Backbone as a printed PyTorch tensor [residue, N CA C, xyz], in Angstrom:
tensor([[[  9.4310,  15.3050,  -1.1710],
         [  9.9320,  16.5200,  -0.7680],
         [ 11.4250,  16.3530,  -0.5040]],

        [[ 12.2320,  17.0300,  -1.3280],
         [ 13.7240,  16.9560,  -1.2110],
         [ 14.2730,  18.2270,  -1.7760]],

        [[ 14.1080,  19.3460,  -0.8480],
         [ 14.4730,  20.6780,  -1.4310],
         [ 16.0080,  20.8220,  -1.8870]],

        [[ 16.8330,  20.0830,  -1.2220],
         [ 18.2010,  20.1450,  -1.5630],
         [ 18.7110,  19.1200,  -2.4910]],

        [[ 17.8420,  18.2370,  -3.0880],
         [ 18.2490,  17.2730,  -4.0450],
         [ 19.2930,  16.2940,  -3.4550]],

        [[ 19.0680,  16.0460,  -2.1620],
         [ 20.0460,  15.1410,  -1.4500],
         [ 19.8050,  13.6340,  -1.6070]],

        [[ 18.5200,  13.3070,  -1.9510],
         [ 18.1920,  11.8750,  -1.9670],
         [ 17.4530,  11.5900,  -3.3350]],

        [[ 18.1440,  11.6840,  -4.4650],
         [ 17.5230,  11.3510,  -5.7470],
         [ 16.8570,  10.0230,  -5.7410]],

        [[ 15.6900,   9.9650,  -6.3240],
         [ 14.9250,   8.7290,  -6.5170],
         [ 14.2600,   8.1720,  -5.2600]],

        [[ 14.1550,   9.1140,  -4.2050],
         [ 13.4990,   8.7110,  -3.0420],
         [ 12.4040,   9.6950,  -2.6860]],

        [[ 11.4780,   9.2640,  -1.8290],
         [ 10.4070,  10.1180,  -1.3390],
         [ 10.4760,  10.2920,   0.1120]],

        [[  9.7620,  11.3290,   0.6210],
         [  9.7770,  11.6260,   2.0340],
         [  9.3130,  10.4890,   2.8620]],

        [[  8.2220,   9.7980,   2.3970],
         [  7.5600,   8.7410,   3.1810],
         [  8.5400,   7.5160,   3.2030]],

        [[  9.1920,   7.2180,   2.1100],
         [ 10.2120,   6.1910,   2.0310],
         [ 11.3000,   6.3700,   3.0030]],

        [[ 11.7950,   7.5970,   3.0260],
         [ 12.9610,   7.9260,   3.8650],
         [ 12.5920,   7.8520,   5.2950]],

        [[ 11.3050,   8.2620,   5.6580],
         [ 10.7580,   8.0690,   7.0260],
         [ 10.7170,   6.5890,   7.3400]],

        [[ 10.3010,   5.7510,   6.4660],
         [ 10.1320,   4.3480,   6.6440],
         [ 11.5820,   3.6360,   6.9580]],

        [[ 12.5590,   4.2100,   6.1460],
         [ 13.9990,   3.8530,   6.4010],
         [ 14.3780,   4.0480,   7.7880]],

        [[ 14.1580,   5.3080,   8.2880],
         [ 14.5800,   5.6860,   9.5300],
         [ 13.8090,   4.8950,  10.6460]],

        [[ 12.5410,   4.7460,  10.4910],
         [ 11.7330,   3.9170,  11.4940],
         [ 12.3250,   2.6140,  11.5510]],

        [[ 12.5570,   1.9500,  10.4000],
         [ 13.1520,   0.5930,  10.3180],
         [ 14.5430,   0.4220,  11.0130]],

        [[ 15.2850,   1.6370,  10.8730],
         [ 16.6440,   1.6890,  11.4810],
         [ 16.5890,   1.7540,  13.0090]],

        [[ 15.4990,   2.2190,  13.6420],
         [ 15.3300,   2.2340,  14.9900],
         [ 14.5340,   1.1840,  15.5300]],

        [[ 14.3330,  -0.0250,  14.8100],
         [ 13.6820,  -1.1900,  15.2550],
         [ 12.2010,  -1.3060,  14.9500]],

        [[ 11.5380,  -0.5810,  14.2930],
         [ 10.2290,  -0.7440,  13.7250],
         [ 10.0460,  -1.6800,  12.6630]],

        [[  9.0790,  -2.4570,  12.5920],
         [  8.7920,  -3.3640,  11.3950],
         [  7.7570,  -2.5090,  10.6200]],

        [[  8.1210,  -1.9600,   9.3950],
         [  7.3140,  -0.9530,   8.6380],
         [  6.7640,  -1.6520,   7.4280]],

        [[  5.4130,  -1.5080,   7.2320],
         [  4.8130,  -1.8590,   5.9230],
         [  4.4530,  -0.5220,   5.2530]],

        [[  4.6310,  -0.6220,   3.9640],
         [  4.3870,   0.6540,   3.1460],
         [  3.4710,   0.2800,   1.9690]],

        [[  2.4350,   1.0290,   1.8290],
         [  1.4170,   0.8110,   0.7630],
         [  1.1240,   2.0280,   0.0240]],

        [[  0.9620,   1.8210,  -1.2270],
         [  0.3010,   2.8750,  -2.1630],
         [ -0.9800,   2.3420,  -2.7260]],

        [[ -2.0140,   3.1930,  -2.4700],
         [ -3.4030,   2.7450,  -2.9620],
         [ -3.5760,   3.2260,  -4.3470]],

        [[ -3.7700,   2.3800,  -5.2890],
         [ -4.1100,   2.6060,  -6.7140],
         [ -3.0160,   3.1910,  -7.4850]],

        [[ -1.7400,   2.9950,  -7.2180],
         [ -0.6900,   3.4590,  -8.1120],
         [  0.6050,   3.6290,  -7.5480]],

        [[  1.5760,   3.7550,  -8.3530],
         [  2.9410,   3.8550,  -7.9190],
         [  3.2660,   5.2880,  -7.5630]],

        [[  3.9890,   5.4920,  -6.4870],
         [  4.5080,   6.8550,  -6.0180],
         [  5.8370,   6.8760,  -5.5140]],

        [[  6.5950,   7.8140,  -5.9990],
         [  7.9070,   7.9680,  -5.5690],
         [  8.0040,   8.3280,  -4.0930]],

        [[  6.8860,   8.9190,  -3.5170],
         [  6.8630,   9.3670,  -2.2160],
         [  7.0890,   8.1150,  -1.1690]],

        [[  6.8080,   6.9200,  -1.4960],
         [  7.0650,   5.7240,  -0.7210],
         [  8.4450,   5.0080,  -0.8750]],

        [[  9.1740,   5.5450,  -1.8360],
         [ 10.4610,   4.8560,  -2.0780],
         [ 11.5420,   5.4700,  -1.2410]],

        [[ 12.1840,   4.5480,  -0.5650],
         [ 13.3170,   4.8640,   0.3910],
         [ 14.7040,   4.5170,  -0.3260]],

        [[ 15.7830,   4.5670,   0.4200],
         [ 17.0590,   4.2520,  -0.1070],
         [ 17.0970,   2.7320,  -0.5230]],

        [[ 17.6640,   2.4290,  -1.5590],
         [ 17.7370,   0.9980,  -1.9720],
         [ 18.3270,   0.1230,  -1.0100]],

        [[ 17.6690,  -0.9780,  -0.7400],
         [ 18.1680,  -1.9050,   0.2020],
         [ 17.9170,  -1.6890,   1.6630]],

        [[ 17.3540,  -0.5740,   1.9580],
         [ 17.0920,  -0.2260,   3.4030],
         [ 15.8600,  -0.6740,   3.8670]],

        [[ 14.7010,  -0.5020,   3.1920],
         [ 13.4620,  -0.8950,   3.5320],
         [ 12.8070,  -1.8650,   2.5100]],

        [[ 11.6980,  -2.5370,   2.8880],
         [ 11.0910,  -3.4040,   1.9300],
         [ 10.5050,  -2.4930,   0.8270]],

        [[ 10.1900,  -3.0190,  -0.3220],
         [  9.6520,  -2.4560,  -1.4570],
         [  8.1660,  -2.0460,  -1.1000]],

        [[  7.6820,  -0.8690,  -1.3220],
         [  6.3040,  -0.6160,  -1.0260],
         [  5.3540,  -1.5530,  -1.8350]],

        [[  4.2430,  -1.7700,  -1.1940],
         [  3.1630,  -2.7130,  -1.8750],
         [  2.1680,  -1.7260,  -2.6000]],

        [[  1.7150,  -2.1540,  -3.7340],
         [  0.6110,  -1.4070,  -4.4390],
         [ -0.5990,  -2.2770,  -4.2820]],

        [[ -1.6960,  -1.6090,  -3.7000],
         [ -2.8880,  -2.2760,  -3.7440],
         [ -3.9880,  -1.4270,  -4.4010]],

        [[ -5.1080,  -1.9090,  -4.7380],
         [ -6.0480,  -0.9890,  -5.2790],
         [ -7.1430,  -0.7260,  -4.2370]],

        [[ -8.0460,   0.2260,  -4.5680],
         [ -8.9750,   0.6740,  -3.5540],
         [ -9.9800,  -0.3900,  -3.1680]],

        [[ -9.9670,  -1.6180,  -3.7170],
         [-10.7930,  -2.6860,  -3.3150],
         [-10.0320,  -3.7580,  -2.6190]],

        [[ -8.6900,  -3.5790,  -2.3230],
         [ -7.8370,  -4.4470,  -1.7350],
         [ -6.7410,  -4.8510,  -2.6490]],

        [[ -6.4930,  -6.2610,  -2.5460],
         [ -5.4550,  -6.8990,  -3.3820],
         [ -6.1350,  -7.6250,  -4.4920]],

        [[ -5.7910,  -7.2120,  -5.7040],
         [ -6.3150,  -7.9370,  -6.9020],
         [ -5.9160,  -9.3880,  -6.8790]],

        [[ -6.8010, -10.2420,  -7.3900],
         [ -6.5990, -11.6380,  -7.4210],
         [ -5.6630, -11.8950,  -8.6450]],

        [[ -4.6430, -12.8880,  -8.5000],
         [ -3.9090, -13.2280,  -9.6200],
         [ -4.6310, -14.4710, -10.2170]],

        [[ -5.0540, -14.2850, -11.3890],
         [ -5.9020, -15.4830, -11.9240],
         [ -5.1240, -16.5770, -12.6340]],

        [[ -4.8110, -17.6220, -11.7630],
         [ -4.1670, -18.7740, -12.1360],
         [ -4.8600, -19.9390, -11.5110]],

        [[ -5.1680, -20.9640, -12.2870],
         [ -5.7180, -22.1820, -11.7670],
         [ -4.6320, -22.9620, -11.0490]],

        [[ -4.9810, -23.9760, -10.3830],
         [ -3.9980, -24.7230,  -9.5220],
         [ -2.8860, -25.2570, -10.4000]],

        [[ -3.2590, -25.7100, -11.6150],
         [ -2.2370, -26.4010, -12.4610],
         [ -1.2910, -25.3300, -12.8900]],

        [[ -1.8010, -24.1980, -13.3260],
         [ -0.8180, -23.0180, -13.8020],
         [  0.0160, -22.6360, -12.6460]],

        [[ -0.5170, -22.4300, -11.3630],
         [  0.1750, -22.0130, -10.2150],
         [  1.3900, -22.9810,  -9.9600]],

        [[  1.0840, -24.3360,  -9.9260],
         [  2.1640, -25.2660,  -9.8000],
         [  3.2640, -25.1290, -10.7740]],

        [[  2.8670, -25.0770, -12.0460],
         [  3.8580, -24.9510, -13.2000],
         [  4.6960, -23.7120, -12.9020]],

        [[  4.0800, -22.5550, -12.6150],
         [  4.8510, -21.3710, -12.4170],
         [  5.8150, -21.5500, -11.2670]],

        [[  5.3270, -22.1100, -10.1290],
         [  6.1970, -22.2700,  -8.9940],
         [  7.2800, -23.1810,  -9.2910]],

        [[  7.1150, -24.2880, -10.0460],
         [  8.0880, -25.3720, -10.3400],
         [  9.1920, -24.7660, -11.3010]],

        [[  8.7290, -23.8180, -12.2110],
         [  9.7390, -23.2100, -13.0590],
         [ 10.5740, -22.2010, -12.3220]],

        [[ 10.0870, -21.7050, -11.1770],
         [ 10.8670, -20.6840, -10.5200],
         [ 11.3150, -21.2040,  -9.1450]],

        [[ 11.3950, -22.5540,  -9.0550],
         [ 11.7810, -23.0890,  -7.6630],
         [ 13.2130, -23.1190,  -7.4110]],

        [[ 13.9760, -24.0490,  -7.9840],
         [ 15.4350, -23.9760,  -7.7700],
         [ 16.0690, -23.8400,  -9.0980]],

        [[ 17.2500, -23.2610,  -9.0950],
         [ 17.9400, -23.0210, -10.3780],
         [ 19.3770, -23.5240, -10.2950]],

        [[ 19.9560, -24.0050, -11.4410],
         [ 21.3480, -24.4930, -11.3390],
         [ 22.3360, -23.3820, -11.0820]],

        [[ 23.5160, -23.6510, -10.5150],
         [ 24.4840, -22.6220, -10.1940],
         [ 24.8980, -21.7180, -11.4030]],

        [[ 24.7250, -22.2720, -12.5930],
         [ 25.1260, -21.3850, -13.7530],
         [ 23.9300, -20.4590, -14.1860]],

        [[ 22.8360, -20.3950, -13.4400],
         [ 21.7990, -19.4630, -13.8270],
         [ 22.2220, -18.0700, -13.5390]],

        [[ 21.8300, -17.1200, -14.2730],
         [ 22.1220, -15.7630, -14.1730],
         [ 21.6240, -15.1790, -12.8090]],

        [[ 22.4190, -14.1970, -12.3880],
         [ 22.0830, -13.5220, -11.1000],
         [ 20.7000, -12.8010, -11.2230]],

        [[ 20.5180, -12.1110, -12.2920],
         [ 19.2480, -11.4100, -12.4730],
         [ 18.1050, -12.2880, -12.6880]],

        [[ 18.2390, -13.3950, -13.3110],
         [ 17.2390, -14.3350, -13.6210],
         [ 16.7120, -14.9560, -12.1440]],

        [[ 17.7420, -15.2050, -11.3300],
         [ 17.4190, -15.7180, -10.0030],
         [ 16.7570, -14.7150,  -9.1500]],

        [[ 17.1360, -13.3650,  -9.1970],
         [ 16.4920, -12.3630,  -8.4610],
         [ 15.0270, -12.1820,  -8.9180]],

        [[ 14.8630, -12.2300, -10.2870],
         [ 13.5000, -12.0730, -10.8320],
         [ 12.6710, -13.2480, -10.4320]],

        [[ 13.1360, -14.4410, -10.5070],
         [ 12.2760, -15.6450,  -9.9900],
         [ 11.9470, -15.5520,  -8.5860]],

        [[ 12.9370, -15.0610,  -7.7570],
         [ 12.7200, -14.9220,  -6.3630],
         [ 11.6570, -13.9140,  -6.0730]],

        [[ 11.6900, -12.7700,  -6.7650],
         [ 10.7680, -11.7230,  -6.5640],
         [  9.4430, -12.1720,  -6.9830]],

        [[  9.3280, -12.8730,  -8.0960],
         [  7.9500, -13.3850,  -8.5910],
         [  7.2540, -14.2880,  -7.6010]],

        [[  8.0230, -15.2690,  -7.1150],
         [  7.4910, -16.2580,  -6.1390],
         [  7.0840, -15.5180,  -4.8900]],

        [[  7.9800, -14.6340,  -4.3900],
         [  7.6610, -14.0070,  -3.1520],
         [  6.4650, -12.9700,  -3.2810]],

        [[  6.3340, -12.4070,  -4.4300],
         [  5.2020, -11.4830,  -4.7450],
         [  3.8650, -12.3020,  -4.8390]],

        [[  3.8680, -13.4330,  -5.4760],
         [  2.6660, -14.2730,  -5.5680],
         [  2.1340, -14.7560,  -4.2450]],

        [[  3.2270, -15.1540,  -3.2930],
         [  2.8790, -15.5360,  -1.9950],
         [  2.4140, -14.4930,  -1.1770]],

        [[  3.0600, -13.3550,  -1.1470],
         [  2.5750, -12.1330,  -0.3170],
         [  1.2720, -11.7600,  -0.7640]],

        [[  1.0360, -11.6520,  -2.0720],
         [ -0.2570, -11.1820,  -2.6390],
         [ -1.4280, -12.1190,  -2.1260]],

        [[ -1.2170, -13.4140,  -2.1990],
         [ -2.2740, -14.2790,  -1.7400],
         [ -2.4980, -14.2290,  -0.2520]],

        [[ -1.4620, -14.1380,   0.4880],
         [ -1.6590, -14.0100,   1.9600],
         [ -2.3720, -12.6650,   2.3320]],

        [[ -1.9670, -11.6270,   1.6890],
         [ -2.4470, -10.2440,   2.0340],
         [ -3.8960, -10.2500,   1.6190]],

        [[ -4.2320, -10.8030,   0.3550],
         [ -5.5420, -10.8270,  -0.1420],
         [ -6.4350, -11.6140,   0.9100]],

        [[ -5.9930, -12.7990,   1.3860],
         [ -6.8260, -13.5260,   2.3450],
         [ -7.0170, -12.7450,   3.6010]],

        [[ -6.0100, -12.0930,   4.1970],
         [ -6.1990, -11.3360,   5.3790],
         [ -7.1330, -10.1930,   5.2380]],

        [[ -6.9960,  -9.4070,   4.1010],
         [ -7.9280,  -8.2350,   3.9340],
         [ -9.3100,  -8.7040,   3.6420]],

        [[ -9.5440,  -9.7550,   2.9550],
         [-10.9170, -10.2150,   2.6880],
         [-11.6460, -10.6960,   4.0420]],

        [[-10.8290, -11.0130,   5.0670],
         [-11.4220, -11.5570,   6.3150],
         [-11.8050, -10.4020,   7.2290]],

        [[-11.5270,  -9.1360,   6.7940],
         [-11.7100,  -8.0240,   7.7540],
         [-12.8470,  -7.2310,   7.1490]],

        [[-13.8290,  -6.8850,   8.0870],
         [-15.0200,  -5.9970,   7.8250],
         [-14.7480,  -4.7410,   8.5880]],

        [[-15.1280,  -3.5790,   7.9870],
         [-15.0480,  -2.3970,   8.8250],
         [-16.4060,  -2.1460,   9.5150]],

        [[-16.2940,  -1.3300,  10.5840],
         [-17.5250,  -1.0790,  11.4290],
         [-18.1930,   0.2530,  10.8200]],

        [[-17.4620,   1.0230,  10.1200],
         [-17.9630,   2.2540,   9.5050],
         [-18.3660,   2.1190,   8.1120]],

        [[-19.3950,   2.7640,   7.7200],
         [-19.7330,   2.8040,   6.1970],
         [-19.0350,   3.9420,   5.6560]],

        [[-18.1260,   3.5250,   4.8110],
         [-17.3530,   4.5880,   3.9840],
         [-18.0780,   5.0250,   2.7740]],

        [[-17.7610,   6.3020,   2.3790],
         [-18.3870,   6.7580,   1.1060],
         [-17.9220,   5.9640,  -0.0710]],

        [[-18.7880,   5.9310,  -1.1030],
         [-18.3540,   5.1240,  -2.2290],
         [-17.4160,   5.9210,  -3.2540]],

        [[-17.0230,   6.9670,  -2.8000],
         [-16.1260,   7.7820,  -3.6270],
         [-14.8220,   7.1420,  -3.7700]],

        [[-13.9710,   7.6340,  -4.6780],
         [-12.6040,   7.0820,  -4.8660],
         [-11.8300,   7.2010,  -3.5670]],

        [[-11.8260,   8.3360,  -2.9460],
         [-11.0690,   8.5350,  -1.7360],
         [-11.6650,   7.7170,  -0.6100]],

        [[-12.9230,   7.6320,  -0.5270],
         [-13.5960,   6.8380,   0.5180],
         [-13.2120,   5.3400,   0.4490]],

        [[-13.1130,   4.8720,  -0.7830],
         [-12.7760,   3.4090,  -0.8980],
         [-11.2270,   3.2140,  -0.5330]],

        [[-10.3860,   4.2290,  -0.7980],
         [ -8.9430,   4.1340,  -0.5090],
         [ -8.8590,   4.1120,   1.0010]],

        [[ -9.4460,   4.9410,   1.7130],
         [ -9.4210,   5.0000,   3.2120],
         [-10.0350,   3.6450,   3.7960]],

        [[-11.0710,   3.1430,   3.2010],
         [-11.6000,   1.9480,   3.7430],
         [-10.5370,   0.7390,   3.5320]],

        [[ -9.7560,   0.8580,   2.4610],
         [ -8.7350,  -0.2760,   2.2120],
         [ -7.6640,  -0.0730,   3.2820]],

        [[ -7.3460,   1.1900,   3.5230],
         [ -6.2960,   1.4600,   4.6030],
         [ -6.6990,   0.9630,   5.9570]],

        [[ -8.0120,   1.1860,   6.2860],
         [ -8.4800,   0.7730,   7.5990],
         [ -8.3950,  -0.8220,   7.6650]],

        [[ -8.6570,  -1.5080,   6.5580],
         [ -8.5730,  -2.9060,   6.5200],
         [ -7.1150,  -3.3680,   6.6490]],

        [[ -6.2560,  -2.6680,   5.9790],
         [ -4.7980,  -2.9100,   6.0730],
         [ -4.3440,  -2.7780,   7.4990]],

        [[ -4.7530,  -1.7350,   8.1400],
         [ -4.3630,  -1.5110,   9.5270],
         [ -4.7990,  -2.6500,  10.4630]],

        [[ -5.9310,  -3.1530,  10.2160],
         [ -6.4920,  -4.2080,  10.9940],
         [ -5.6020,  -5.4760,  10.8390]],

        [[ -4.9110,  -5.5820,   9.6620],
         [ -4.1760,  -6.8580,   9.4030],
         [ -2.7310,  -6.6720,   9.9130]],

        [[ -2.3870,  -5.5760,  10.6060],
         [ -0.9330,  -5.2930,  10.8450],
         [ -0.3000,  -6.4580,  11.6870]],

        [[ -1.0270,  -6.9030,  12.6880],
         [ -0.4270,  -8.0090,  13.4360],
         [ -0.0620,  -9.2240,  12.7110]],

        [[ -1.0250,  -9.6770,  11.8710],
         [ -0.8130, -10.8360,  10.9720],
         [  0.3200, -10.6310,   9.9830]],

        [[  0.4570,  -9.3080,   9.6160],
         [  1.6230,  -9.0660,   8.6780],
         [  2.9460,  -8.7980,   9.3750]],

        [[  2.8340,  -8.8670,  10.6450],
         [  4.1240,  -8.7400,  11.5330],
         [  4.7240,  -7.3020,  11.4820]],

        [[  3.9300,  -6.3320,  11.3940],
         [  4.3750,  -4.8230,  11.4220],
         [  3.8690,  -4.1340,  12.6430]],

        [[  4.5130,  -3.2470,  13.0200],
         [  4.0640,  -2.2880,  14.0810],
         [  3.8380,  -0.8550,  13.5870]],

        [[  4.2750,  -0.6580,  12.4260],
         [  4.1860,   0.7060,  11.7420],
         [  3.8370,   0.5280,  10.3340]],

        [[  2.9170,   1.3120,   9.8350],
         [  2.5340,   1.3510,   8.4490],
         [  2.6870,   2.7910,   7.8780]],

        [[  2.9490,   2.8170,   6.5690],
         [  2.8600,   4.0440,   5.8790],
         [  2.0200,   3.8280,   4.6230]],

        [[  1.1580,   4.8820,   4.3700],
         [  0.2380,   4.8220,   3.2070],
         [  0.2720,   5.9290,   2.3640]],

        [[  0.1270,   5.7970,   1.1660],
         [  0.0800,   6.8460,   0.1500],
         [ -1.4180,   6.8080,  -0.6300]],

        [[ -2.1040,   7.8540,  -0.6020],
         [ -3.3330,   8.0000,  -1.1800],
         [ -3.3360,   9.2430,  -2.0810]],

        [[ -4.1220,   9.2710,  -3.0770],
         [ -4.1430,  10.6630,  -3.8150],
         [ -5.5210,  10.6820,  -4.4980]],

        [[ -5.9030,  11.9690,  -4.7300],
         [ -7.2130,  12.3240,  -5.3440],
         [ -6.9270,  13.4910,  -6.3270]],

        [[ -7.4610,  13.3940,  -7.4700],
         [ -7.2650,  14.4460,  -8.4050],
         [ -8.4740,  15.3390,  -8.4470]],

        [[ -8.5350,  16.1360,  -9.6000],
         [ -9.5740,  16.9510,  -9.8140],
         [ -9.6940,  18.3690,  -9.2870]],

        [[ -8.4430,  18.7860,  -8.6900],
         [ -8.4790,  20.1170,  -8.1130],
         [ -7.9670,  21.1610,  -9.1560]],

        [[ -7.4030,  20.7790, -10.2070],
         [ -7.0300,  21.7650, -11.3210],
         [ -8.1270,  22.0790, -12.2230]],

        [[ -8.9060,  23.0230, -11.6820],
         [-10.1050,  23.4290, -12.4790],
         [ -9.9130,  24.6970, -13.2160]],

        [[-10.5690,  24.7800, -14.4160],
         [-10.4140,  25.9650, -15.2450],
         [-11.6990,  26.6690, -15.4550]],

        [[-12.6870,  26.0910, -14.9740],
         [-14.0790,  26.6050, -15.0460],
         [-14.8940,  26.1910, -13.8800]],

        [[-15.9700,  26.9630, -13.4910],
         [-16.7440,  26.5500, -12.4010],
         [-15.8990,  26.1480, -11.1420]],

        [[-15.0040,  27.0200, -10.9240],
         [-14.0030,  26.6190,  -9.8320],
         [-14.7020,  26.4060,  -8.5640]],

        [[-15.4780,  27.3670,  -8.1680],
         [-16.1220,  27.2580,  -6.8340],
         [-17.0370,  25.9590,  -6.6670]],

        [[-17.8100,  25.6890,  -7.6710],
         [-18.6140,  24.5090,  -7.5930],
         [-17.7740,  23.1660,  -7.6550]],

        [[-16.7380,  23.1330,  -8.5560],
         [-15.9030,  21.9260,  -8.5610],
         [-15.1940,  21.7440,  -7.3070]],

        [[-14.5760,  22.7780,  -6.7710],
         [-13.7400,  22.6880,  -5.5310],
         [-14.7260,  22.3010,  -4.3950]],

        [[-15.8390,  22.8020,  -4.2750],
         [-16.7970,  22.5210,  -3.2090],
         [-17.1780,  21.0260,  -3.2800]],

        [[-17.3840,  20.5310,  -4.4150],
         [-17.6690,  18.9310,  -4.4750],
         [-16.4990,  18.1370,  -4.1700]],

        [[-15.3080,  18.6150,  -4.4730],
         [-14.0200,  17.9020,  -4.1460],
         [-13.9030,  17.9040,  -2.5720]],

        [[-14.0400,  19.1240,  -1.9830],
         [-13.9520,  19.2570,  -0.5390],
         [-14.9250,  18.4080,   0.2750]],

        [[-16.0930,  18.2160,  -0.3180],
         [-17.1360,  17.3580,   0.2220],
         [-16.7660,  15.9940,   0.2990]],

        [[-16.1770,  15.5570,  -0.9340],
         [-15.6120,  14.2340,  -0.9720],
         [-14.5150,  13.9340,   0.0550]],

        [[-13.5470,  14.8450,   0.1180],
         [-12.4270,  14.7430,   1.0700],
         [-12.9400,  14.6470,   2.4160]],

        [[-13.8620,  15.5960,   2.7850],
         [-14.2860,  15.7450,   4.1630],
         [-15.0340,  14.3670,   4.6100]],

        [[-15.9450,  13.9290,   3.7710],
         [-16.6970,  12.7210,   4.1310],
         [-15.7830,  11.5600,   4.2080]],

        [[-14.7790,  11.4640,   3.3240],
         [-13.8740,  10.2620,   3.3840],
         [-13.0880,  10.2690,   4.7020]],

        [[-12.5700,  11.5150,   5.0420],
         [-11.7780,  11.6680,   6.2380],
         [-12.5550,  11.3850,   7.4890]],

        [[-13.8030,  11.9170,   7.5040],
         [-14.7590,  11.6540,   8.6510],
         [-14.9400,  10.1970,   8.9100]],

        [[-15.1270,   9.3980,   7.8730],
         [-15.4050,   7.9280,   7.9760],
         [-14.0890,   7.3410,   8.4540]],

        [[-12.9900,   7.7630,   7.8380],
         [-11.7450,   7.1950,   8.2550],
         [-11.3560,   7.3920,   9.7510]],

        [[-11.6690,   8.6610,  10.3030],
         [-11.3910,   8.9330,  11.6730],
         [-12.3120,   8.0470,  12.5230]],

        [[-13.5980,   7.9680,  12.1330],
         [-14.5420,   7.1670,  12.9180],
         [-14.1010,   5.7630,  13.0150]],

        [[-13.6150,   5.1360,  11.9390],
         [-13.1210,   3.6780,  11.9440],
         [-11.8100,   3.6370,  12.7840]],

        [[-10.8910,   4.5830,  12.6960],
         [ -9.7240,   4.4590,  13.5410],
         [-10.0350,   4.6350,  15.0190]],

        [[-11.0250,   5.4270,  15.4110],
         [-11.4250,   5.5480,  16.6920],
         [-12.1370,   4.2810,  17.2140]],

        [[-12.9230,   3.6830,  16.3790],
         [-13.5840,   2.4140,  16.5850],
         [-12.4470,   1.2850,  16.9480]],

        [[-11.4680,   1.2440,  16.1300],
         [-10.3740,   0.3360,  16.2200],
         [ -9.4590,   0.6970,  17.4560]],

        [[ -9.6020,   1.7800,  17.9580],
         [ -8.7160,   2.1860,  19.1220],
         [ -7.2890,   2.3970,  18.7680]],

        [[ -7.1160,   2.8860,  17.5490],
         [ -5.8030,   3.2670,  17.0030],
         [ -5.7350,   4.8100,  16.6780]],

        [[ -6.6960,   5.5710,  16.8970],
         [ -6.7220,   6.9210,  16.5060],
         [ -5.5400,   7.7190,  17.0960]],

        [[ -5.1250,   7.4300,  18.3680],
         [ -4.0270,   8.1450,  18.9160],
         [ -2.7540,   7.6520,  18.4750]],

        [[ -2.6980,   6.6540,  17.6190],
         [ -1.3790,   6.0970,  17.0730],
         [ -1.1570,   6.5050,  15.6520]],

        [[ -2.1070,   7.3240,  15.0830],
         [ -2.0510,   7.7440,  13.6930],
         [ -1.6160,   9.2540,  13.5470]],

        [[ -0.6550,   9.3350,  12.7350],
         [ -0.1440,  10.7640,  12.4370],
         [ -0.2350,  11.0670,  10.9880]]])
């Protein structure tokens, strides 16, 4: 949301994360199942949002030998290495490490609530698990982006919308129950 086109290339959640970070919060930003401009803040102000899927963090399939090779290729570079190559190598190594740590943390978390097996239900379950890992991740504030489609109907509107609303309602009910169980419900907006 940027009605005055004041912040090209940024989203409202990303700009909120920038402000929260500016007043001392450690902010984690996640998009579940895809890229969204909504999480993008001003360049260089906040960390890049992480993208996870509704099952958590997908595994990077590399055996130990391949992982050692990749890390050795991107370990240290000579002074004449290009700036962009160095940035890319650094981002790759950091991404692989972060992915592995986050995957390990999320896999160790179980929810108390049974979430619906719907697309939105799985997204909210992943968010619940991410919230549980906030201390291990060193954050005190998280932002999340989820989405669900199927509302643009051209036939059987009442029936289609009714089933969409049931899906949304059951996913939110489970999410609220889990947040209350975790005793963080009053900290969520």
